[in-house]
N, C-alpha and C positions, 0 to 999 in steps of 0.2 A: 561432787565432781561431775565433771562434763565428760561423757563418754566418746569414744572414737566413733561410735556408731551415729551419736548426735551430730557430730561434726560432718560425718560423710552425708548425712541426708539433710543438712541444713540447706534451706531454700536460697539460691543466690541469683542475682539479676546484674547481667553486664550490660552496661549503656555507654556507647561510644559511636560517634558518627564515621569513624574509620573501620571498614569491615575487617581490614588486616589487623587491627588491635582486637577486635572482638573475637576472631578466629584464633588468634595467639593466646587470649586468656581462657577461652573455652577448650582449646587444646591442653593447656597447663593444668585447668581444673579437672577435667575429665580424666586425664591421664594420671592423676594423684588420688583418685577414689571418690571424687565429689559426683554425687549422683543426680542432683536436683539443680542443674544450672540452666538458666535461661538468658536470653540475650536480645538486644533490639538496638537499632541504629536511630530510632527517632524517639528524642527525649520527651516528647510531648505525652507519650502514653504510660510514662513511669508511674505517676501518681495514681492513675486507674488500675493499673496492674497491681500496685502494692496494697491499694485497697482491698483487692479481691484475693491476692495470694499471701500478703503479711510475710514478705521476704525477711529472712535473718541478715542478709547482707546485700546492699546494692553498691556494686562498683561503677563510679559515676565520673565520666570525663566533664572536665570543667569548660572546654572551650569547643562549643558545638553549634552549628548554624540552627536557626529558628528558635532555639531555647537553650541558655546557658546552664551548667552545673548548678550555679547558684539559684536560678530561677526554679530549677527542678526541686532544690531543698526547700525553698520557700512553699512550693506546693505539697511537700511531703509532711511539713511540721503539723498541720491539723490533724493528720492521721496517727500521730503520735502524742497523746495528750501530755505525757511526762517530758516531751521535749527531746528524748533520747532516739536520734536518728541512726538507723543502721548504715551509714554511708561511709564508703571507703573511696576518697576522691583520687582521681588520675590527673597529674598536672606535669608539664615539662617547664613549667616557670615557678621557681622557688618563691617569688614574692607573692604568689597567690595562696600559699599554704595558711598563713595566719588568717587570711579573710575567710578561707574555707572552714577553718575551725570556728571562727566566730559565726559563721552561717549555719553551724550545726554538724559539720562532718566530725567523725571520730577519728580518723586517721588518714593518710594519704600514701600513694605509691607514685614514684617518679618515672617518667619516660626518659630514655627507653627503658624497658622493663628488665629488671634483673630477676631471674625466676626464683631463686632462693629467697631473696628479699620479699618478693611479691608473695610467695606461698606462706612465708612466715606472718606477714602483717594480715593476711585474709584469715590465717587460723586464729590469730590474736583477736582479731575483731570478732569472729563467730563466738569465740569462748566469752568475751566481754558481752556480746548480745545475748547469749544464752544464760549467763550469769545475771544479766539484768532482768531477764524474764523471771529468773527465780527470786531475784531480790524483792520483788513485789509480796512475795509469801515468805519473806525471811522471818527468822526468829524475832517477833515483836518484842520478846521479853528483853532481848539484848538490847534493842534500840531503846526501850523504856529505861533500862538501867542506865544507858549512855546519857539520855535525857535528864535523868534525875540527877547524876553526878555533874552535868553541865547546866544545871537549872539557871544558875546565875548568869551563864553564858549565852542562853538562848536569846536574849534580847538583843544580842549583837548579831544574830544569824542573818537578818535582812542586810545589815551593813556588810557583813562578811561577803555574802554571795554577790553583793552588788559591785564589789570591787574586781578589777582584772588581776590583781595580784593573788598568788596563792597564800593562804593563811592555814597554819597548822597549830591546833591545841594539843599540848602535851601535859600529861601528868608529870608534875616536877619531881615526885618520888620515884615512879616507876619508869619515867621517860617513854611511856606509851602514848600513842596517838588516840586522843578521845574525841576529835572532831577535826574536819576540814571543810573548806568552803568550796563552792563550785569553780573558783578559780584553780584551786589546786588539782581538782578532777580534770579540767581542761588542760592544765598544763603538762600534767604527767600521764594522762590518758586511762586512769583508773576510775572505777566507780567508787563512791565514798566508802562504801562497806569494806572494800579491799585494802583501804589504806588505814583502817582503825586497827588498834592493837599495837602489838610489838613489831612495827614496820620501819622504824626509822633508818636502820642500816640498808634494808632494801631499796628505800626511796631516796637515799644519799644525804639524809639530814645529819647523820653521824651515828656513832655507836652509842648504845644507851648509858654506858658508864661515862662517857665523855660528856653526854648531854645532862646527866645528873650533876657531874661535876661543874658544869657550866651554870646550871641553876643555882647551886650553891654560891658561885662568883657573883651571880646577879643579885642574890640575896644580901650578901655582904656589902655589895655596892650600893643597894637600896638603901641598907641600913646606915651607910655612911653619908652617902650623898643626899637621899631624901627620895627623889623621883625614882620610881622602879622602871627604869628604861635602860636598855643596853648600852654601855659605853663604847661598843665597838660594832663596826659594819664589816661583814665579811663577804667574799665572793667564792663561791663553790659551785659545783655541777651536780644537780638533781637527776636522777634516774627514771625516765619514762618507763611505762610498761613494756615497750617494744625495744627497751635497751638503749635508747636514744638519749644521750646526755643533754640535759638543758642547763646552759649557763645562767646563774641567778645572783642577785644581790640580796643577802639574807641578814635581818637583824632580829634578835630575840629580845622579847619583854617578858618580865615575870610579873603575873597577876597574883597579888596576895589579898586574901579577905579573911576578916576574923571567923574563927570557927569554920572555914572552908578549906578544901584541899588547894594547894598552890598550883597555878597552872602556867605554863610556859606558852607564850603567844609569839610565833614565828611567822613573819611577814617575808615572802620571797618574790623579789620582782625579775621577771624574765629579761635579760639583757642580751637576748640572741642578736637583735637588730644592731645594738650598739657594738657587739664583738663583730659582727659582720661588717659594719661600717669601719671599724678599726682594720679589719683584715683587708677590706677593699681599700681603704687609704694606703696600708702597707703594700698592697699588690700593686696598685696604681704608681707607687713611688719607685717600684723596682721592676715592673713588667711592662712590655709594650702593649698598649690598649688595642692595637690593631691585629697583631700576631699572636699575642700571649707569650712571647718570647721574652727572656731577661732583657732589660733595657741596658743602656750604656753604664748607668750607676751599678746595677747588680752584676754587670758583666765584669767590670773592673774588680769589683770585690771577689767574685768567684776565681778570677784569674789571680789575684793576691793569694787567695787561699791554696790554689794549686801550687804556685810558686813556693809557699811556705812548706808544704808536704812534699814537693820536688826536692827541696834542700835536704831533707832528711833521708830520702829515698834515693837520692842521686839519680833521679829521673830528669828527662827533657821535657819541656813544655813547648808545644808548637801552637801558634796562633795563626789562623788563616783568616785574612780581611777579604771579603767578598763585595765586589761592586758589580751590580747588574749593568750591563752594556745597553746603551741607547734605551734605557727604561723611560726616560724623560719624554723622547719622541711618541711612545706608545701611551704614555700617560696624557699627553697633550691630544693625540688623535682619537683615542676612545673614551677619553674622559676620567676624572679622578675616581669615580666610583669602580670602574672596571679596574683602574691601576691598583686601588686597594685590594680588590679581590684577587689580582694577580700576585701581590705581595703575600697575601694569606696562603695562596695555593703553593707558592715557592717555599715559605716557611714550613708548611707541612711536609712537602718533599724532602726539604732539607733535614727535619727531624727524623724522618724515617730512614735517611741515609746513614746517619751517624751512630756510633756505638752509645750504649745507655750510658756509660761513664764520661762522655764527652759532652761539652757544654755548648749550646747554640744561643747566639743572641742577636737582637737587632740594634743596631748602633745609630740608626736614624736614616730616614729617606730609603733610598734603594741600597743601603749599605749593612751587611751582616757579617757576623765572625763566628769562628769556632775556636775552642780550646781543645787540643788534643794532649793526652799524656802518653808518652812513648818511652822506650828504654834507650836506645841509641840508633837505631836505623832510621835515616830521614825519608825512606821509602815509604813509610807510613803516611807522611805528609803529602807525598806525590799522590798517593793511593786516594787519600780524602779529598784532594784537589780534583782529581778525575772523577771521584764520585759526585761532587758538587756540580762539575760540568756536565755529567751524564744525567743529573736530575733535570737539567734544562732541555734536554734533547727532545722530549715530547712536547708538543704545543699545548699552551694553556688555553682552555676553553672559557671565554669570557661572554657570557649572555649572548650566544651565537656568533662571537668573533673569535677567531683563532689568533694567538699572538706566540711568537718564537723569540726566546731570549738566549743569550749567553752571558757568561760571567768572567770577569777578570779577578785574578786571585793573586793576593800578596801573602808571602810566608815569612814570618820572623820566629826565631827559636830562643828559649831559655835554656841554658845560659850562654849560648854562642854570640847572640846578638845583643841582649840586654838582660838586665837582672831585676827590673821593676816593671809593673804593668803598664803604666803609661807610656814608657819609652818603648816597650815590646810592640804595643798596638800602634803607636805611631810609625815604627819602622815596618810593620805589616802593611800599613796602609800607603807608605812610601813604595813599597814593593808592588802593591797593587796598581799604584798610578803608572809604574814602569811597565806593568803588563798590558795596560790600556794603550799606552804609547807603542808597545810592539805589535799592535794589530789586534788586542781584544780575543776573547775567548781562549785565554791560556793563562799560566801562572809564573810567577817570578819569585826567587827567594831574595831575601834583603841581603844586600853586601854593603860594605863601608862606603864604597863608591857612590851608591844611591844616596847615602846621607849627604855626603859632600855636595851632590847636585841639588838636592833639597835646599840646603843652606844657600847655594848659590842662586836658586830661583827666588827664594825669600830676599836676598839681598837685590836681586833684579827687580823685584816688585816694589820694594821701597824706593830704589833709584828711579823707577818709572814714575812713581806718584811725585817725586821731586822734579822731573822733567818738565812739567808744565810750567812752574814757577821759575825755573832756570832757563827756560827757552832753549832746550837742548833739542827739540824735535825740530825736524826740517824736511822739506820735499825735494826730491829729484824727479825728473820727467823723462819718460821715453817716448820718442816719436812714433807715431803711426803713419804709414806712407799709403796714398793712394796708388794702387796699381795701374789704373788707367793712365794717370798723368805722370805718375813716378815722383810726386812732390809731397811734402809733409802735409797730413790732412788733419792733424791733431796730436795731442800727447796724453798719455796716462801718467797721473801723479802717483808716486811711489814714496812711501813712508821711509825715512831714515832717522836714526837716533845718533847723535854727536855725544856720546857718553864720556864724560870726563875719566881719563886715565885708561880707557879703552879704545878710543877712536871711534870711527863710523860702525854702528851695529846694523845689520841688515834685519828685515822684518822677520825671516824665518826664526830668528832667535829670541824675539821679544813679543811677537804679536799673539802667540799662545798664552802668554801671562797676561796680555792686555784682555783677551777673551775670557779667561777664566776668573779674572777678578773684576770683570765688569768696566774697566778703564776704557775698554773698546768704545763705549758710548761717548765719552768725553773726547777721546782722540778723534773719533768720527766728526764730531762737530768741529773740532779744531781743523781737521784736514779740509773740510768744506769751506771754512772762512779763509784758510790760508792758500787754497786754490784760487778762489775769488779775487784775493788780494794780489796773487802774482799775475792773474790775467790783466788785472787794471794796470800793474806796473809794467807789463810788456808793451801795453797799448801806449802808455805815457813815454816809454823809451824808444818808440818807433819801431818795435818788433812787428807790430800789427796785431790784428785779432787772431788769438790761438785758442782752439778748442781743447779744454782740459776735461779729462774723464777723471771721476772719483770714485774709488770703490767704497761701497757701503756694507757694512756688516749687518747680519740678521737681527743682532741686538738692538741696532739703532731703530730699527721699526718697532720692536718690542717694548723698548725702555725709554726711548727717546721721542722727540718731536721733529722728525727729518724734515717735514714740509716748512714748518716754521724756521728751521735752522737754514734751510735753503733760501728762503724768501728774505730772512734778514741778512744774510751774506751778500746776496745780489744787491740789495738795497744799500747796505753798509759801503761797499766798494764801487757802486755804479757800474755794474757788469751787466751786458745784455744776456738773457737766459739762454739763449742759443749757443753761448760759449761754454756753457756748463753741461756735462754729461755724467750720468750716474751709472756705474757698473755694479750689478748685483748678481750674486750666486743663484743658482736655482733653490738652494735651500732657504736663502732669505726671502726669496719670493713666496715660498710655501709655508713660512712660519707662522703668518697671519694673513691668509689669502685675501679675505674681504677688505680688510683694513689696509693691505699693502695695495690692491688695485684703486681704492679711493684716493690714496696719497698720490700714487704715481699719475692717476688721471688728473689731479689738481695740478700737479708740476708740469705735466705735458701741456697743459692748457696755457701756461705762460711761456713755453718754448723749451722746456728741457727735455734733452733726448735721453733715452734709456737703453742700455746694453744688458745682454746676460753675459757674464763672464764664466769661463771654464765650461762652456756647453758641451754636453754629452757626458758629464762626470756625475750628474745628480739625477733628477726626475726625468728628464729628457722627454717630457710628454707634449705632444701636440696640443692638448686640451689646455695647458697653461699659455702656450704661444698664442692661442686664440683669446684667451681670457684678459690677458695682461697687455698694458699699452706699451709694447716693446718695439724699438727701432732697429737694433742691431744684434748680432750673434757673434760671440767670440769662440772660435774653435780652441779647445783646450791644447796646451803644449804636448800633452801624452799622445795626441793623433798627429801632430806635426813633426815630431822628432824622427820619425821613421817613414814619413809619408812617401818618400822616393824608393823604398825598399820593401815595405811591408804592406802587401795588397789589402789586408784588413783596415790598416789605418787610413790607405789611401780610399778605400770604398766608404768609410766612415766620414771621412773629410768631404767628399764628393757629395755624398747624401745630404749632409748638413748645408752645403752650399746650395744645392738644388732645391731642398726644401724651403731654405731661407727666402731664396729669391722667388719662389712661388708664392710665399706669404708677404712679398714686398718688403723684406728686411735685408740690411746690408750685412755682410760678412767679414770678420776681422780674424785673421790667423796669428795667434802669438807664438812666440818662441822660434821665429824664423832665423836660423843662423848660417844657412848656405845659400849659394846662387841657385843650386839645384831645387832646393825646397822653394825659393822664390819663384822660379820658372814654372815649375809644377802647379803652384797655385795660381799663378797669373794665367796659365793655358786653361785652369780649371774655373776660371771667371770669379775667383775670390776678390772682393773688393779692396780690402786693405790688408797689410802685414805690420807685425810688430816684432822686433827681436834684434839680436846682437848682430845680425848681418848688416843691417843700416846704421844702427846706433845703440849703445849702451845706455842705461838712464843717466841723465846728466844734471847738473846743477842748473838753477835758473839762469845764470848769465851764460853758460856754455850753450844751453839749449836755444836762447835768443839769439846767439851768434850763428847757431847753425840755420835756423830759420832764415835769418837775413841773408845768409850765403846762398840761399836757393838750391841748396844740394838736394839731389834725386837719386832714386835707384836707377841703375843701368837699364836702358831700354831693352825690350824683348829682342832675341836674336831676329834681324830682319829676313825677309824672304826674297827681296829683289836682288841682292848680292850673292846669295848662295844658290847652289844647283837646287833644282825642284826634287831631285832623288837623292835620298840619304842613306847610305849603308853603313851599319854598324857590324864590326868584326869583334868578337870576344873570344880570346884564347890567352892561356897563361904562358904559351911559348912565343917569346918575342920574335924568333925566327920565323914562325908561321905568320904572325902579324904583318911582318916586313914583306914576306912573299905575296900574302894576298893583297896589301896594299899595292903593291907594284902591278900585280894582275889586274886589279879592277880600275886603277887610275886612268887608263887608257880609255875607259867606257864613260868617263866625264861624271862619275858619281861624285857626291860630296862623301868622303870616307871618313868614318870615326873608328878609332880603335881602342879597345880596352883590355886590360891584362888580367881582370878579375870581374866578377859579377858586380862587385861594390861599385867599381869604376863605371861599369856599364849602366848601372842604375842612374848614377848622376849624369851621365851623358844623355840618355833618355829622358831624364827631366829637362835639361837645357835645349835639346833639339827635338825637331819634329822628325822621327825616324820612320821609314817604310818598311825596310827589310833588314833582318838580323841574321848573321851567320855565326854560330857559337859552337865552340869545342864540347864535346861531351864530359871528358874526363879533366876536371879542374879541382883544385883544393877548395876546401870549405862547402862548395855547392856544385852540383853536377850540371851540366847544360840543360838537361831535360827539367830539373829542379828550377833552374834559372828562368827558362822559358815558360813554364807553368805559372811563375808569378807574373811574368811579363804579359802573358795572356790575360790575367785577371786585371792588371793596370793599364795596359795598351793593347786592347783586344783587336785593334784594326791592323797592327803589324803583321808582316809575313815573317815567319820564324823558321830558321832552317838549321839542322844539326850537320856539321862537317868534322867527322871524328874518325881516328884510327881504331876506335873501341869497337869490336864486332859483337857485342852482346846486345841482342835485339829485344829482349823482353820489356824492359823500361821504355825503350824507344818506341815499340810498337804500342804500348799503352799510351804513351804521350801523343802519338798520332792519332788513335782512336779516340782520344779524349780532346783532340782538336788543338793541343798545345804546340804541335809541330807541324809545319807546313810539307817539308820534304827532309829526307835524311840522306846525306853523301859521305862516302868513305874516304879517308886519305890513304895513298896518296891520291890526287885528283887529276883529272884531265882538264888542262886549262881552258881548251875550246868549249868542251862540253860544260864546264862549270860556269863560264861567263855566259853561254847561252841560257842556262837554267836560271842564273840571276836576273837576266834581262826579262825572262819569262816571268819571274816572281814579281819584278816592278810591274810588269804588264797586268799581272793578276791583281796586285794591289789597286792599281788606278782604275781597273775594270770593276772591282767590288766597290771601291770607295766611291766612284762616279754614280753607281747605281743604288748607293745607300745601303749595300749590304758588307758584312765584314767576313773576312776570310775565316773559315772554320765554324761559321754560323749556321744556323738551320736556314734551308732555303737556297743555299748556293748550288751552283752547277756541279753535279757529281764528277764531270770530268775534270774539274780543277783539283781534286782530292788526289793525294799520293796513292800510288799503286806499289805493290811488291816489286815491280821492276825498279822502282827508284831506290829501294833499300838494297843497296850493293855492298 
């Protein structure tokens, strides 16, 4: 027996290039009673040390710089004449284990270390080593006896030891092991002497009684058939010394000789690799290779099993379909490797957030799904959806880059929505798409209405595919007007669909389907050709040359050949290149920047103009304005809609105009619907406008007639026929407006009156106003609020409050911020008020003439209001 004292004082050497691993193993051994533990991080000294100290156990890392663990074992072999290396290898790579055993290692431990398993393997190895040392002086008489009993089989010893398979020789009468080969020792980790005798049950070969019965069957079979070979092959698991099962393929053969004991020869072949391959194939068939989560196949099966259980338990099953928002843009920007790492990190977060009984799967791409088992309350589904969204809140660290994502989640329930896995997942995906359409980063439950919409979308997709063959697509054209000349400067082509049974369908309804299905590439090529064809038709019909702008989708750059499509269309219809203009969004420009620059430069070289559509809603970067060959910017309708009333929109529009002109670019404002918007843009030096104020989109014939008619926008309000001084009076009391109009009419001003701030903003856009007199208390917006906005949009105006409201706090604040020039109270003194308004005009022209604006830094302090004016 090996005593505990022998174990405690066994000489142990730890070899690992990682100091943290060395420290961990030293602590583990020292704290459990081992007294003679040494360590090194340099594998090159191991052989020399072992020759000097004769270690009982060497714990050896395989992957080390300078000298690998395999090279260390080769250096140790000359020091162990009988080839028994006291080496316990350390590896994090399972495929290196077999190679390590072939190199002479006796056992292995895996990284990261499991303390209990590590100590068990170390103790087993020490016992093996100490027993091996005693084996050299083992009872030779027993060995001689064994040799005598197996004399006839000794000639097979060389062949037995040469094979990699494990060979067992059993006495057929007693079922005791009389000999084994080296392959059996390597396979099961025992020295030969420990496997001899009554050890078949312990080794996993079978109970002695079963083996004896099997020997009798083999004898009967041999007597009946002739060859003494096993008629059957079996698979079982043998047990290693460290209690790890080894799957083997085993067959038995009965060796019978006259006047000699019968011997059973068992040959066991290790099928671990085959089992692992089978398990790997099984795993690959059911698990996602990137994230390790169940794939679509296994997820559907798991959902089916959950539904079957839910039917018996009266449970609800909830499916959450998770789509990552804008993952494609991050993947394109940072590269596929970082995109894969993001998916792995997200899957880990997802697994940590859900309950143990819930199922997580990856259905493909950036789509994941959850199966939740609930009782009745759907709040659990809401909580789970919020947990998923919360999992995305923290940025993902991707090799020095940070990425932030959100998720859109669709929720479907069993049995409320569907009772089979496929329909349930389809409904959850439908709900997820609705969540994306609603703005992303939220969740939606499935409803029957969603399913109706999906079917309608599918029907629209099929109808769009037929539209090409049936010539159902057509173009309408909306004029663009030059604000300097007032005449039509060109048109924008707008796609329409004359769908049978539905009438004219507008782009907002079907363009998203074109983009999702990829049909937008074919449609884009058709639009370019149709636009060139129409330009040629107008020239033949006497309308004259009309410049047509065509919208280009980002996918046309990625998937199509835009340059060749444009060249072919121009040549096919004999159209001058300067009559074709391309309108691109900022996103389309940046989808593949370098290729886009090359294509646009080639097209511009032949005369094609390029405009940026919806400017201000995308990247809005000066960098790309300098890099790309651009001719025009189109101010998005979002900034034009409230340009006369919203100071922020007005400031953005003015900034775009100023910036574009400084870069020698023309500016087009789209969505102009009122005369006030038109005049404000004209005074702001915008080059062209487009919108319903001048014309809606027209069919080709009507557009041609409009161009022939020479129709233009109204001229700007002239200055020759109107007084030089314009006074705007704003008051919701019509009697006050009438009284003030009569009072100031005698002074020769052009007087404008407005009963609300909205009406006043429109008049300010239409006319050049110098002085504004405004009431303080008005519905919707107070006088000080109105004049504060006026200050931002028309800072040169002189702004006066005339009110019966005596609260001074807001008025004084506005005065101090420069929004109000004077404040007068009602009722007023006619003479004094007329004098003060004349002084206001005088102040305006004084400041205007000197290049200074009222209320701005640097003006004469004597012109500022005093407390005496606040009466």
